[in-house]
C-alpha positions, 0 to 999 in steps of 0.5 A: 828632662823633668818629664822622665822624673814625673813619669818615673815618680807616677809609675813608682807610686802606682806600680812600684819602685822597679817599674818607676825606675824602668819607666823613668829610664825609658822616658829619658832615653826616648826624650834624648833620641827625640832631641836628635831624630827630627820629627820624633819629639811630638810622638814621644811627648804624646806617648809620655802624656798618654802613659801619665794619663793612663796611670792617673786614671787606671793606676788606682785600679792596678795597684789597689789604692783608694783615690782619696787615701794616701799611703803613709807606710810605717807612719800610717801604721804607727798612727793606727797603733797609737789610735788603737792604744788610745781606744784601749786606754779609754775602754780600760779607764772608762773614759767614754766621754769626748 
């Protein structure tokens, strides 16, 4: 059932927490049904793989995230504020040398 966690995490990363939880729950239920219903597991695994691949390729376009940049949340904002304050201090004290 690790597939449900992976699909949920990948969906949450690109589309939000609510969508990630829904995708994980649907994947979990589909995998449980695939264990019970004969000849359904291949179709479920194919759909899980297709969803993960689609998110990987089209997720940055849907969410507006850049592929090379990570979203650090408040930590990224704090780092940006520290860098801005350091820049202001350098300009105030005239320390333009590196």
